[in-house]
Structures are given as structure tokens and as C-alpha cells.
N, C-alpha and C positions, 0 to 999 in steps of 0.2 A: 403434438410434441410428446408423444409417448416415449418414456425413457426406460431403459433396461439397466438398472443400477444394482450392483452387488457390493456388499461390505464384508470384510474379514479382518479380525483382530488376531494377531499372533500372540503367543504366550508371553513374549517379552514386552508387549504393550504397543508395538508398531501397528498402526491402523491403516488398512488399505481399502480404498473405494475405487471400483472399476465401473465405468459406463461403456457398454457395448454400443457402438454407433456403426451399424453395418452399411450405411449409405455413404460413408467416406472411405478414402484410401489411406488416410494418415492415422497416426496415433501419437499421443503426447503423454508426458508425465509431469507432475509437479510434486516435488519431494520436500516437505517442510520439516526441518529439524529445529528443536527448541533451543536455538543458540543465537537469538536476536540481540539487538543492541541494548535492550532493557537489562541484560545481564552484565553489561560492561561495568567495570569498577568505576567508582565516582570520579577519579582523576585520570581515567584512561578511556574516555569516550572514543570509540572508533576501533576498539580491539576486535569486535566481531566483523567490522568492515574489512580489516586487514586479513582476517582469516578467510573471508569470502574469496579473495584473490589468491592467497598463499596455498589454500587447500587444493587448488587445481594444478599446482606447479610440481607435478610428480606424485604418483600414487601406485601402490602395489609393485609390480615388476617394471613399470614404465617411469622413465624420467620425464621432465616437463615437456620436452619436444616430442617424445614418443607418445605421451598422453594426448597432446593436442592433435597429433597426426592421426591417431586412432579414431578420435571423435570426428575429425574432418573427413576421414575415409568413409565413415558411416553416413556422411551427409547430414549429421545432426544439427538442427538449429537450436542453440542452447543459450541459457543465461543463468548466472548465479547472482543473487542479490540478497542484501541484508535488510531486514525490516525490524520493527520493534520486537516482535515475539520470535521470529524465525529467520534462520539462514535457509534460503530456498534455492533448490536446484530444479530447473525446468528445461524440458527439451521436447522437440517434435520431429517426426521422421515418417518415412513410409512405415506402414504398420508392422511389417515383418521384421524390422530391425530393432524394435523396442527391447527384446530380450538381450541382445548384444550391448545395447546402450546401458541397460540396467546393470549388467555385469561390470562394466567399466566404472559406473557410479558407485557400485559397492566398494571398489577400491578407493575412490575419491572420498567417500563419506566415512569409511571405516579404517582405511589404511593409507592416509596421506603421508608423504615424506616429511613435509614441513622442514625442509632443509635450510640450514643457516645461509648457504650461499645464494638462496633465492630471496631472502628477506629484504635486502636493501632495495631491490627493484620493486617489491611490494610497497615498502615505505614511500619510495619516490612517487609511485603511482597514486598512492593515497594523498600525498601532499599536493600533487597536481590537481586532483579532483577537488580538494578543499580550496585551493587557490582559485579554481574556476568558479566556485560559488561566490567568492569575493568579487569576481568580475561580472557577476550577474545579479544586479541589485534586486530585480524582481524576485528571483529565487531566494536570495538571502532574506528578503523581507518576510516571505512566507515561511521559511525555515524558522526564523526567529519568532514569528507569530505562533506557530505550533508549540514552540518551546514554552511560551508564556501561557497558553490557554489549556493545555492538557496537563494532567497531574504528572509529576515526576515519578519515574523516568520515562513515561510513555510519550511525552512531547519532545524529548531530546533528539537531536538529529542523528539518524542511524550512521551517517558517515563520520561522526565524531567532530573534532575541532582541531585547528592548527595548534591551539594552546596545549592540547593533551597529547598530540602525536609524538613529541620527544619522550614522553613517559612510557611508551609502549615498546617493549623489547620482545625478542622471539619467545622467551619463556612465558611472558604474559599471554601471548596469543596461543601458545601450546596449552597453557592452563585453561583458556577459554574452550578450546576444542575438547580437552579431556573431561571437563566438567559438564559441558552442555550438549555436545553432539551425542545423542543417545536415542535408543529406540522408544522408550516410554515417553510419550508425548509427541513422537514423530508421526506424521501423516503423509501418506502417498496417495495422490489422485492420478488415475490413469483413464484416459478416454480415447476412443477411436475404434477402428476396425480390428478389435481384439476379442479373444475369448476370455471370459472372466476367470474360469478355472485355470487356464494356462497361465494367466497373469499371477494368480495366487500362488501357483507352483513356482513360477520364476522368481517372484519376490521372496518367497519362502526359502528357495535355494540359496539366495545371496544374503538374506537378512534375518532369518529366523533364529540363528545362533548368536546374534548380536546381543551382548550382555547389557542388562539394564544398569542405570546409574541413578544415584539419588537425585530427586528433584531439588532445584535451587530456589531458595527464598528470594523474593524481590523486595527491597526496601523502598517503600513509596513515600512521596512527599506531596507538597501542595502545588498550586499553580503560581505563575508569576504575577507581577503588578499589572493593573488594568491599563496603565498609560506607559508607553514606551517610545523613545525617540532615539534613532541611531543617526548621528551626523554623518553626512555623505556629500562631498562636494560634487554636485552634478546639476545639469539643467533640468532634471526630472525629479519628481517626488513620488515615492512608492508607498502606497497606503494599504495596510492590512487591517481588517475589522473582523471580529469574531464574537459569537454569542452562543449560549447554551442550546443544545438540541438533544437528541436521544441516541442511545446506543443501537448497534446493529440488531441486537436481540430484543429490542423493545417492540411491543405490539403496534406502536404508532410509527414504526420506521418508514413505512411507505407513504404515510401522510407527510412526514418530515421531508422525505425525498421529493415529493410532489411540490411542497412549498418552496424548496430550494430551486427546483426546476422552473417554477414560474418566475422566480427572480433571475435565473441565469441558465436557460435552456435553449440556446440558439439565438439568432439575430433578431427574433421578435420578442425576446424576453424583456422583463421590466428594466433591469439595470442597463442592458445594452441600449434599449430604446430611449430611456429617459436621460441617462447620464452621458452616454456617448453621442447618440444620433440627434436627439432634439436639442440638447444644450451644448454639444461639442466640447465637453469638459475634459475628456481624457481619450487616450489612444487604446486603452484596454481596461475592461472591467468585467468581473465575473464573480460568481459565488458557487460554492459546492457544499454538499452534505458530507461531512467527514465523521464517520461513525466507527468506533472501535467496539470491542466486545463488551466493554463495561461503561463507556461514556461516549458522548458525541458532541460535535460543535458544527456550526455553520461558519465556514471560512470565506471571506470576501477579499478581493484584491482590486485596486484601481491604480493605474499608472498615469501620471499627468505632468504637465509643466508646472514649474514652481509657482508661477503667478496665478494658476488656477487650482492649486492644491487645496486651499482651505474650502473653496466652494465645492470642489469635488467631494471632499470628505462630508461636508454638510448635506449635500444632495444624496449621496450614497446612503447615509444613515437615515435620511428622510424616507427614501424608497424602501429600505428594509422595514421600517416601522409602518409604512403605509400599506404593507401587504395585509395587515389585519382589517383594513377598511373594506376589503372585498376582492374577490377573484372572479374573473369572467369564465363562463363555461368554455369559451374558445381557447383560453389560456391552458386550462386543464386538458382539453382535448389534444392540444399540440404536445403536451408532456406525455400523455398516454401513447400517442402515435409514435413518438421518438423511442419510448421504452419498448414498444412492441417490435419496432424495427431492430433494436439492439438485441432483443431476445432471439429473433430469427437468425441474425448473424452469429450469435453465440451458439445456437443450436448446430450450426454448420462448421464450427471451429473446434477441432479436437483439443487444441491448446487452451482455448478459452474454457472449455468444459473441464479439463483436468484441473486447471487453477481454481475454478469455481467449486469443484468437488472438495478439494483440500481445504479451501477457505471456509466453505459452509460447515464442514465437520468441526473445524477448530472453533468457529463462532457459535454453532448451535448444537454440536454433538449429534447432528443428523443432517440429511441432505434436503435442502429446500428445492424441490423440483421446479422445472420450467413451467409446468402446469400450475403449480402453487403460486409462483411469482406472477404469472399472467392473471390468475384469478384475483390476486391482491391488487394488481394494477387496475384491472377492469372494474373492481368494486369501489374505486375511489370516486368520491363526489365532491362538488364544490363545498357542500356543507361539512363533510368529514374533514377536509383539508383546512377549512376555516376554523372549525372547532379546535383542531390541533394548534393552529396559529394563535388562537385566543388563549389557549392553555399554556403555550410556550411562546410568548411573543418575543420579537426582536427587541431586546433591552439589555441593560447591564453590560455594555459593550467593552471588549478589550480592543484597544486601538494601538497599532504599532505603525510608526511612520519612519521612513528612511529618506533623507534628503538634507538640504542645507539648513532648513529651519523647522522648528517644531510647530505643530498645528494645535488649535484649540478644538476640544471635543464638546460639541453642543448637542446634548441628548434631549 
């Protein structure tokens, strides 16, 4: 898994990381701009989400139709998405076309039209996306769980809310763009069959004269209450459970990941086997390690019928706590095998590597190589994972339920 990685920081603060992958024919980029949802105004949640759509509806010398046609003609597989910290532009293509793609994205990121006549369609699209969440109770339950367990504004939904949408006008979105889309704090990851020096020259040609802007302060708050119930008239109850874990930057991150993987890493995992297969309590159950730069949680979900909801919650919490009683070597071996398989697939994906490069730099201010990750995974032992579980046990749960009736939490 030898990697050929180059880094370059431009004078305006823009950080570029390039990984040369000579064994593939593709190339991909991931462009992170510090304009995520944590910068939304308190009563205008979703401002960044609207910008994510609006910013691609015309830029530079191209109107909306011309811009989309130009990207389609290049065969670019692309996406734009809003997260907590960043507005991210991603794309993959045959390697030789990356410079043309970056030239177009220089217009999108630096010279969007943000035309009034396009804004109504953006608002309607945002409204439809938010209404879709209301129609997906499992998704809604987990969105609300994150809102309550992570400190504000990091747990707030990036898509915003139907309540705030009427408060967001074109000037608010333009203000978000003008304040937060900037080179200082932006990160570009490029991976694939490319030459690092050529990529540095290409990015420099389009972005090195981009002027810096002041960094914005973030007003932080606390978390929500430990017990939450959302009444929902349905034949199912949706259960979200969370408890404290570690940040991505923590030395124990891989032990935390392994512990969560024992709970929910495939059809032989603890939660699937005990809650669904043996007892038949639910149709879906899983858990995951959710780690940010500065904090982390384990997030669990179970969906079940109303008559089995209380027992499902009780057994799920019981299984989370029982992890500290012991872990079988075979359980850890399965987690390690899945992780190695994932690493091999990531090594062969230019898009996955580009995203990982940018994310690693944001989280760690360095690149955590595949070799380093493999070493961390292979060094895991039952003893080291159990030691972590004993130091950070499943306890002090935040529980959110969505259904016709509230449940009792028996810890």
C-alpha cells in the first residue's frame, strides 16, 4: 500500500494534497470550503444547504443550463453537499480531464451568479428535501438524536428545518457565500493517475489569486436533554440511543471503532444476532462510531413494532452494556477482516482517496496513510479494546423515541 502523496499550501492559505495513483485510469477531487452549516444563523438553519444548490446554477460566463451541459460533456461524476464544517464539491473522471473540471469549478466556487430568478427553484427543492425527512421516520429519529447528543451547533441538521426555511432570503444566502467561501481554511484533495506538480500548477492557475477572508467565530452551546419523545402516529416505533465516545483525533479512536464494530459490524454482530435474530424484536438494528474532530458518540438505532418497542429498547441497552463483560477473539477477527477489505477497496478508488485526503487534513493537519491505518487495525487486541470499553463504558444514555407512545429507559 505504498502511497505517493504530495502537499502544497498556497500563500492565500488554500491547502492542496495530491496522491499519485499510477495503477488507475481515473482521477478525482474533493474541494472542501469552510462554509458548512455550523455557520448558519441561529434562526436560519439551512442557509448553507440552499447555497449548495444555488451556487451551481450559473457561474462565470455560463448560465445554469450551459454550466450543467459543460460538466456533462466532460463526463464528470459529481456531487455537492453540505456538512457541519464544509461545503464540499466532489468529482471523478478520466484522469486527463481533471484540469478542465477544475477550471469550471473555479467559476462555481469563486464566481457564481446567485441570480434571483434561480432562487425560488432552490427554495422549493430544499422544502421537498425537508418534507422527505418528515416522511422517513427512521431518518428523522437519527437526525433528532444527533441534534440532542452533539454540542450546538455541531449536532444541528445540515439541511436546516421547515421552520427556518421561510426566514432565508437571497441576501442571507449571498451573505453566507461572501463570508465563508474562502481560500484560507479550504482544502483540496486530488487522487488518481495525475502528476502532482501539474496539479499544483493547475490549482494555482485558478485559485492562487483568490483573496483571503476573515475567519468566522462559531458560537457554541450545550447538548439537549437525555430523554426525548416525538409523537408519531404509526405502527412502528423508532428508537435512537447514544452515549459518549472519542473524537477522530483521539489515540483510542481505533479501539472505539472496533468496539462499535463488534456491536454492529455485519450480520454476525452482537446487536443483529441478539436483538433481531434470536429474539425477533425488530426489523432493523445497528450502531456506529460517529466521531468529529473534537467529540464523538456511539449512535444506535432500532426500528420495531409498537408492541415490542419497550422490550427492544431494554434489550438493546442491555447488549450495549454487556460489551464490557467480554469480547471473543473471533468477533475482533471479523472486524479486522472487514476493515482490511475496506482498505483494499479504498486503495483502488480515486474518489475515495481524494475524499480521505481532504478529510484527514482537516481532522489531523496531516495525512494518515493506508499503511498507518492498517498498522493501527492489526495492532488491535481483545485486551486493548476491552480496556477502552472499561474506561469509556456504555452508560449515561441519551434516548430518543419516535412513535405513538413514550418508552421507559431502564439503565
